[in-house]
C-alpha positions as CSV (number, residue, x, y, z in Angstrom):
1,M,-5.0,6.5,-21.2
2,S,-5.0,5.8,-17.3
3,N,-3.4,3.3,-15.2
4,V,-4.3,1.9,-11.9
5,K,-1.1,1.9,-9.4
6,F,-0.4,1.0,-5.9
7,I,1.9,2.1,-3.2
8,G,1.6,2.3,0.6
9,C,3.3,3.7,3.8
10,L,3.9,7.2,2.5
11,H,4.5,8.3,6.0
12,L,4.5,12.0,4.9
13,G,5.8,14.3,7.6
14,H,7.2,11.6,9.5
15,K,10.5,12.4,10.9
16,G,11.3,8.9,12.3
17,M,10.6,7.0,9.2
18,A,12.3,9.8,7.0
19,Q,15.6,9.0,9.0
20,H,14.9,5.4,9.0
21,R,14.8,5.6,5.0
22,G,18.0,7.4,5.0
23,F,16.8,11.2,4.6
24,Q,18.2,13.9,6.9
25,D,14.5,15.0,7.7
26,E,10.9,14.5,6.7
27,F,10.9,17.5,4.4
28,H,13.7,15.9,2.2
29,H,11.9,12.5,2.4
30,D,8.5,14.0,1.4
31,E,10.1,16.0,-1.5
32,H,11.9,12.7,-2.9
33,L,8.5,10.9,-2.6
34,I,6.7,13.5,-4.5
35,E,9.3,13.9,-7.1
36,Q,9.4,10.0,-7.8
37,W,5.7,9.6,-7.7
38,N,5.3,12.5,-10.2
39,K,7.6,10.8,-12.5
40,V,5.4,7.8,-13.1
41,V,1.8,8.9,-12.3
42,H,-0.1,10.9,-14.5
43,K,-3.3,13.1,-14.1
44,R,-5.7,10.5,-14.9
45,D,-4.0,7.6,-13.3
46,L,-5.7,6.0,-10.2
47,V,-3.3,5.2,-7.2
48,Y,-4.5,3.1,-4.5
49,I,-2.5,4.1,-1.4
50,L,-2.4,1.2,1.0
51,G,-2.2,2.8,4.5
52,D,-0.1,5.0,6.5
53,V,-0.5,8.3,4.7
54,T,1.0,10.1,7.6
55,M,2.1,9.1,11.2
56,E,-1.2,9.9,13.0
57,K,-1.3,13.7,11.8
58,S,-3.7,15.2,9.6
59,E,-1.5,18.3,9.0
60,H,0.7,16.7,6.3
61,Y,-2.4,15.7,4.3
62,Y,-2.0,18.8,2.0
63,R,1.1,17.0,0.5
64,L,-1.3,14.6,-1.2
65,D,-2.4,17.7,-3.4
66,Q,1.3,17.7,-4.8
67,L,1.0,14.1,-6.0
68,N,-0.4,13.4,-9.6
69,G,-3.3,11.4,-10.1
70,R,-6.7,10.2,-8.4
71,K,-6.1,8.7,-5.0
72,I,-8.1,5.9,-2.9
73,V,-6.7,5.2,0.4
74,V,-7.0,1.6,2.1
75,L,-6.6,2.9,5.8
76,G,-3.6,1.7,7.9
77,N,-2.6,1.4,11.6
78,H,-1.5,5.1,11.7
79,D,-4.4,6.6,9.8
80,L,-6.7,7.6,12.6
81,P,-10.7,7.5,12.4
82,K,-10.9,11.0,13.8
83,H,-9.0,12.3,10.4
84,I,-11.1,10.6,7.9
85,K,-13.2,13.7,7.1
86,E,-10.1,15.8,6.6
87,L,-8.4,13.1,4.4
88,L,-11.5,12.8,2.3
89,R,-10.6,16.6,1.0
90,Y,-7.6,15.3,-0.7
91,V,-8.6,11.6,-1.9
92,E,-11.8,10.1,-3.6
93,S,-12.5,7.6,-1.1
94,V,-11.1,5.4,2.0
95,A,-11.9,1.9,2.9
96,G,-10.5,-1.0,5.2
97,M,-10.0,-3.4,2.5
98,I,-10.5,-3.5,-1.4
99,D,-11.0,-6.5,-3.9
100,Y,-9.4,-5.2,-7.1
101,K,-9.4,-7.9,-10.0
102,G,-9.2,-10.7,-7.5
103,C,-6.4,-9.2,-5.4
104,V,-7.1,-8.1,-2.0
105,L,-5.8,-4.5,-1.1
106,T,-5.2,-4.1,2.6
107,H,-2.6,-2.1,4.6
108,A,-1.2,-5.2,6.7
109,P,-0.9,-8.6,5.3
110,I,-4.0,-10.8,5.4
111,H,-3.8,-13.8,7.6
112,P,-2.2,-16.8,5.4
113,S,-5.6,-19.0,6.1
114,E,-7.4,-16.5,3.8
115,I,-5.0,-16.0,1.1
116,S,-6.3,-19.0,-0.9
117,F,-9.6,-16.9,-1.5
118,C,-7.7,-14.3,-3.7
119,R,-4.9,-14.1,-6.5
120,R,-2.5,-11.9,-4.4
121,N,-2.6,-9.7,-1.4
122,I,-1.1,-6.3,-2.4
123,H,-0.2,-4.7,1.1
124,A,2.2,-2.4,2.8
125,H,2.8,-2.4,6.4
126,I,6.2,-4.4,6.4
127,H,8.8,-1.9,5.9
128,H,11.9,-4.2,5.3
129,T,10.9,-6.9,2.7
130,N,8.8,-7.4,-0.5
131,E,8.3,-11.1,0.1
132,L,7.0,-13.0,3.2
133,P,8.4,-16.5,3.6
134,E,6.5,-19.6,2.6
135,V,3.8,-20.8,4.7
136,Y,1.5,-24.0,4.4
137,V,-2.0,-23.4,5.6
138,P,-4.3,-26.3,6.0
139,E,-7.7,-26.4,4.1
140,R,-9.4,-23.7,6.1
141,Y,-12.0,-25.9,8.0
142,G,-9.4,-28.2,9.4
143,D,-9.6,-31.2,7.3
144,K,-6.0,-32.5,7.5
145,S,-6.6,-34.8,4.3
146,K,-7.2,-31.7,2.3
147,I,-4.9,-29.8,0.2
148,E,-2.5,-27.2,2.0
149,Y,-2.3,-23.9,0.4
150,P,1.2,-22.4,-0.2
151,T,1.5,-18.7,0.3
152,L,4.9,-18.1,-1.5
153,H,4.4,-15.2,-4.2
154,K,0.9,-14.5,-3.1
155,Y,1.7,-11.5,-0.9
156,I,3.3,-8.3,-2.5
157,C,4.4,-5.4,-0.4
158,V,4.2,-2.0,-2.0
159,D,6.0,0.0,1.0
160,A,7.0,3.3,-0.6
161,H,10.6,2.7,0.4
162,L,10.6,-0.9,-1.2
163,I,9.2,0.3,-4.5
164,N,11.5,3.4,-5.1
165,Y,8.6,5.8,-4.0
166,Q,6.9,5.0,-7.3
167,P,3.6,3.5,-7.6
168,K,3.5,0.3,-9.5
169,T,0.8,-1.2,-11.8
170,L,-0.2,-4.9,-11.7
171,I,2.1,-5.7,-14.6
172,E,5.0,-4.2,-12.9
173,L,4.3,-6.0,-9.7
174,G,4.3,-9.2,-11.9
175,I,0.6,-9.7,-11.9
176,N,-1.4,-10.4,-15.0
177,P,-4.3,-8.2,-15.0
């Protein structure tokens, strides 16, 4: 049986992010990420990587072959278009945004005025918190007499560090599939 899982902001080979996350260097960071990932991802599992595979460098893509499972990447702000052809040697596909079971998969959180159109926004990009603050967004076309849409619990951040470097299923993220 295969599972679908989510994680983002791997930042493979990124010395600055490794140190920010408490590792002595990028090698130890990447080894820890690979070890944690492979504890929970099996060969047939599908993992959506929500951006920032590396820090604008393709030379670390080979590490993706050390991670169990099939992989689809939603491109992040540090995933350069000129590297997509190389990235596709290691993953099944790349996209800018994906709708998965009514959840919008992105790298950066979507704008609050769009959150009412989906069940949740599973994203990465924010390295310090899993929750965004509550925001009330007026009805999208500006009619102030209409319902405002609260955003609390609609955003779920799967930054690798925040989820212990282990890709998570919808159920593990608190979403009923």
